[in-house]
C-alpha positions as CSV (number, residue, x, y, z in Angstrom):
1,M,-0.4,0.3,-0.2
2,K,1.2,3.5,-0.4
3,K,1.9,5.8,1.7
4,K,0.1,9.1,1.7
5,I,1.4,12.5,2.5
6,L,-0.4,15.2,3.7
7,I,0.6,18.9,1.7
8,I,-0.7,21.8,4.0
9,E,0.4,24.8,1.5
10,D,-1.7,28.0,0.6
11,D,0.6,28.9,-2.6
12,K,-1.6,26.9,-5.8
13,I,1.6,26.6,-7.6
14,L,3.4,25.2,-5.3
15,Q,0.9,23.0,-4.0
16,S,1.0,21.8,-8.0
17,A,4.4,21.2,-8.2
18,L,5.2,19.3,-4.4
19,E,2.1,17.1,-5.3
20,E,3.4,16.3,-8.7
21,A,6.9,16.0,-7.5
22,V,5.2,13.5,-4.5
23,S,2.9,11.6,-6.7
24,E,6.3,10.8,-9.0
25,A,7.6,9.1,-6.0
26,G,5.2,6.6,-5.2
27,Y,3.2,8.3,-2.6
28,E,-0.2,9.3,-2.6
29,V,-0.8,12.5,-2.3
30,A,-3.5,14.7,0.2
31,I,-3.8,18.5,-0.1
32,A,-5.1,21.3,1.9
33,S,-5.0,24.6,1.9
34,D,-5.1,26.5,4.9
35,G,-4.3,25.2,8.5
36,D,-8.0,24.6,9.6
37,E,-8.4,22.2,6.5
38,G,-5.0,21.0,7.1
39,V,-6.3,19.7,10.7
40,E,-9.4,18.1,9.4
41,K,-7.5,16.2,6.5
42,A,-4.7,15.1,9.3
43,K,-7.9,13.4,11.5
44,S,-9.7,11.6,8.4
45,E,-7.1,11.0,6.1
46,K,-4.4,9.4,8.9
47,P,-1.7,10.1,7.0
48,D,2.2,8.8,7.2
49,L,3.7,11.9,7.1
50,I,3.0,15.6,7.0
51,L,4.8,18.8,4.5
52,L,3.6,21.5,6.5
53,D,3.7,25.4,5.6
54,I,3.9,28.2,8.3
55,I,2.0,31.2,6.5
56,L,-1.6,29.9,6.1
57,P,-5.0,31.7,5.9
58,K,-7.2,30.6,9.0
59,K,-4.9,28.9,11.3
60,N,-0.6,29.3,10.7
61,G,1.4,26.4,10.7
62,Y,2.5,26.6,14.2
63,N,-1.1,26.8,15.5
64,V,-1.5,23.2,13.1
65,L,1.4,22.0,14.7
66,L,0.6,22.6,18.2
67,D,-2.9,21.1,17.7
68,L,-1.4,18.3,15.9
69,S,0.9,17.4,18.7
70,S,-1.8,17.2,21.4
71,D,-3.5,14.8,19.5
72,N,-2.6,11.3,21.0
73,V,-3.0,10.0,17.2
74,L,-1.8,12.8,15.2
75,K,1.0,13.4,17.1
76,M,3.0,10.3,16.2
77,I,2.7,11.4,12.5
78,P,6.1,13.1,11.2
79,V,5.6,16.9,9.9
80,I,8.4,18.2,8.0
81,V,8.2,22.2,8.3
82,L,8.7,23.8,4.2
83,T,8.5,28.0,4.5
84,V,9.8,30.6,3.2
85,I,10.9,31.1,7.2
86,G,14.8,31.2,7.8
87,S,15.2,32.3,11.1
88,E,16.2,30.8,14.3
89,Y,13.2,31.3,17.0
90,S,11.6,29.8,14.2
91,I,13.3,27.0,13.6
92,E,13.2,26.2,17.4
93,T,9.7,26.6,17.6
94,C,8.4,24.1,15.4
95,K,11.0,21.8,16.8
96,I,10.0,22.5,20.6
97,A,6.2,22.0,18.8
98,G,7.1,18.6,17.5
99,A,8.3,19.4,13.6
100,K,11.0,16.0,12.8
101,D,12.7,18.9,10.1
102,Y,13.1,22.5,9.1
103,L,13.4,22.8,5.4
104,V,13.8,26.9,4.0
105,K,12.0,26.9,0.8
106,S,14.7,28.4,-1.6
107,E,17.1,26.1,-0.2
108,Y,15.9,23.0,-1.0
109,S,14.6,21.6,-4.4
110,L,11.9,19.2,-5.6
111,A,13.7,16.4,-5.6
112,E,15.7,17.8,-2.2
113,I,12.2,18.0,-0.5
114,V,11.8,13.9,-1.5
115,E,14.3,12.9,-0.7
116,K,13.8,14.7,2.9
117,I,10.1,12.7,2.9
118,K,11.8,9.5,2.6
119,L,14.4,9.9,5.4
120,N,11.3,10.9,7.6
121,L,9.3,7.7,6.7
């Protein structure tokens, strides 16, 4: 059975590119375009890994991480943060909230992001 990756990303162009790259790597993909939808999809889809943006409509990625980490089932799902924010504060905040990895969008190609997914599954 294919592993399922939930991509929580509001940028439609990046969302499409990530969906294509992750699908081509052999994973099933679920998409959410805002933080609230992301938490709901995490609950309903039970993905094997979540790729999470920080700057999102409705609920930001920090709050999504907190929601996930406060749920006994969802906190077991590895989360890779993929964001434009490269500050040490943001990195530390996400790691404390349970993120397994933290990637700054401009520093990684789609192929490298797929490799990070494989490493964290």
